[in-house]
C-alpha positions as CSV (number, residue, x, y, z in Angstrom):
1,X,0.0,0.0,0.0
2,X,2.8,2.4,0.8
3,X,4.2,1.7,-2.7
4,X,1.0,2.4,-4.5
5,X,0.4,5.7,-2.6
6,X,3.8,7.2,-3.7
7,X,3.2,6.4,-7.4
8,X,-0.1,8.3,-7.5
9,X,1.3,11.8,-7.0
10,X,2.6,12.3,-10.6
11,X,-0.9,11.4,-11.9
12,X,-2.5,13.9,-9.5
13,X,-0.2,16.7,-10.7
14,X,-0.7,15.9,-14.4
15,X,-4.5,15.6,-13.9
16,X,-4.6,18.9,-12.1
17,X,-2.7,20.7,-14.8
18,X,-5.0,19.2,-17.5
19,X,-8.1,20.2,-15.5
20,X,-6.8,23.7,-15.0
21,X,-6.1,24.1,-18.8
22,X,-9.5,22.8,-19.7
23,X,-11.1,25.0,-17.1
24,X,-9.2,28.0,-18.5
25,X,-10.2,27.3,-22.1
26,X,-13.9,26.8,-21.3
27,X,-14.6,29.1,-18.4
28,X,-12.7,32.3,-19.2
29,X,-13.1,34.9,-21.9
30,X,-9.5,34.7,-23.0
31,X,-9.8,30.9,-23.1
32,X,-12.9,31.3,-25.4
33,X,-10.9,33.6,-27.7
34,X,-8.1,31.0,-27.9
35,X,-10.6,28.3,-28.8
36,X,-12.1,30.5,-31.5
37,X,-8.7,31.2,-32.9
38,X,-7.8,27.5,-33.0
39,X,-11.2,26.7,-34.6
40,X,-10.7,29.4,-37.3
41,X,-7.1,29.2,-38.6
42,X,-7.7,32.0,-41.2
43,X,-8.4,34.4,-38.3
44,X,-5.1,33.3,-36.7
45,X,-3.1,34.2,-39.8
46,X,-4.8,37.6,-39.9
47,X,-4.1,38.2,-36.3
48,X,-0.5,37.1,-36.7
49,X,-0.2,39.5,-39.6
50,X,-1.7,42.3,-37.5
51,X,0.7,41.3,-34.7
52,X,3.6,41.4,-37.1
53,X,2.6,44.8,-38.4
54,X,2.1,46.1,-34.9
55,X,5.6,44.8,-33.8
56,X,7.1,46.3,-37.0
57,X,5.6,49.7,-36.4
58,X,6.6,49.7,-32.7
59,X,10.1,48.6,-33.5
60,X,10.4,51.4,-36.1
61,X,9.1,53.9,-33.5
62,X,11.6,52.7,-30.9
63,X,14.5,52.7,-33.3
64,X,13.6,56.3,-34.3
65,X,13.5,57.3,-30.7
66,X,16.9,55.6,-30.1
67,X,18.4,57.4,-33.1
68,X,17.0,60.7,-31.9
69,X,18.5,60.1,-28.5
70,X,21.8,59.2,-30.0
71,X,21.8,62.3,-32.2
72,X,20.9,64.5,-29.2
73,X,23.8,62.9,-27.2
74,X,26.2,63.6,-30.1
75,X,25.0,67.2,-30.5
76,X,25.4,67.7,-26.7
77,X,28.9,66.3,-26.8
78,X,29.8,68.5,-29.8
79,X,28.3,71.6,-28.0
80,X,30.3,70.7,-24.9
81,X,33.5,70.4,-26.8
82,X,32.8,73.7,-28.6
83,X,32.2,75.4,-25.3
84,X,35.4,74.0,-24.0
85,X,37.4,75.2,-27.0
86,X,35.9,78.6,-26.7
87,X,36.6,78.8,-23.0
88,X,40.2,77.7,-23.6
89,X,40.6,80.4,-26.3
90,X,39.1,83.0,-24.1
91,X,41.4,82.0,-21.2
92,X,44.5,82.1,-23.4
93,X,43.5,85.5,-24.8
94,X,42.9,86.9,-21.3
95,X,46.2,85.3,-20.2
96,X,48.1,87.0,-23.1
97,X,46.4,90.3,-22.1
98,X,47.5,90.0,-18.5
99,X,51.0,88.9,-19.5
100,X,51.2,91.9,-21.9
101,X,50.0,94.3,-19.1
102,X,52.4,92.8,-16.7
103,X,55.3,93.3,-19.1
104,X,54.2,96.9,-19.7
105,X,54.0,97.6,-15.9
106,X,57.4,96.0,-15.3
107,X,58.9,98.1,-18.1
108,X,57.3,101.3,-16.6
109,X,58.6,100.4,-13.1
110,X,62.1,99.8,-14.5
111,X,61.9,103.1,-16.4
112,X,60.7,104.9,-13.2
113,X,63.6,103.5,-11.2
114,X,66.1,104.5,-13.9
115,X,64.6,108.0,-14.0
116,X,64.7,108.3,-10.2
117,X,68.3,107.1,-10.2
118,X,69.2,109.7,-12.9
119,X,67.4,112.4,-10.9
120,X,69.3,111.5,-7.7
121,X,72.6,111.6,-9.6
122,X,71.7,115.0,-11.2
123,X,70.7,116.3,-7.7
124,X,74.0,115.2,-6.3
125,X,76.0,116.5,-9.2
126,X,74.2,119.9,-9.5
127,X,73.3,120.8,-6.0
128,X,75.1,118.7,-3.3
129,X,78.6,118.5,-4.9
130,X,78.8,122.3,-5.3
131,X,77.5,122.8,-1.8
132,X,80.1,120.5,-0.4
133,X,82.8,122.2,-2.4
134,X,81.5,125.6,-1.3
135,X,81.7,124.4,2.3
136,X,85.2,123.0,1.8
137,X,86.3,126.4,0.3
138,X,84.7,128.3,3.2
139,X,86.6,126.1,5.7
140,X,89.8,126.5,3.9
141,X,89.3,130.3,3.7
142,X,88.3,130.4,7.4
143,X,91.4,128.4,8.5
144,X,93.6,130.5,6.4
145,X,92.2,133.7,7.9
146,X,92.5,132.4,11.4
147,X,96.0,131.2,10.8
148,X,96.9,134.6,9.3
149,X,95.3,136.5,12.2
150,X,96.8,134.1,14.7
151,X,93.7,132.6,16.2
152,X,93.7,128.9,16.3
153,X,90.0,128.5,17.1
154,X,87.6,125.9,16.3
155,X,85.9,125.7,12.9
156,X,82.1,126.1,13.0
157,X,80.4,122.7,13.7
158,X,78.3,123.0,10.6
159,X,81.3,122.5,8.4
160,X,83.1,119.7,10.3
161,X,82.0,117.0,7.9
162,X,83.7,116.9,4.6
163,X,80.6,116.0,2.7
164,X,77.0,115.2,3.3
165,X,76.5,111.6,2.4
166,X,73.3,110.6,0.7
167,X,72.3,106.9,0.4
168,X,70.3,106.3,-2.8
């Protein structure tokens, strides 16, 4: 008995599947449509042709959408590359302008320093050197007079230094 009970399960499963399929075909609306299609094969070929046309139309629409998306992606990449090139050119142009301005400022600073150096030399040569020489002449004359007169006094403190030193 134990042996016969274990062999029955495959039959129960197969019977349930067949019963379910028969119930589906005869008790549901979609099952009735399947039965009509099987009973009228000319309708099946028409429905298959309709399905083929539907699939063809949908696949064409989908491929058009994919092509459109790919074209948009290409255009976006090209626009991004163009924007990058323009930004690079703009940056290089601005950099050259800043570099040129920097060179001009450096040149002006060098010229100003040179002009200041020339002005300091001119000031020394035209004003300070003659003043120092005049002071030396005055001291010499004053000492000569004091020596001649016999007074060995001190020379005025203003003229003690030989020369006023300027540090430029």
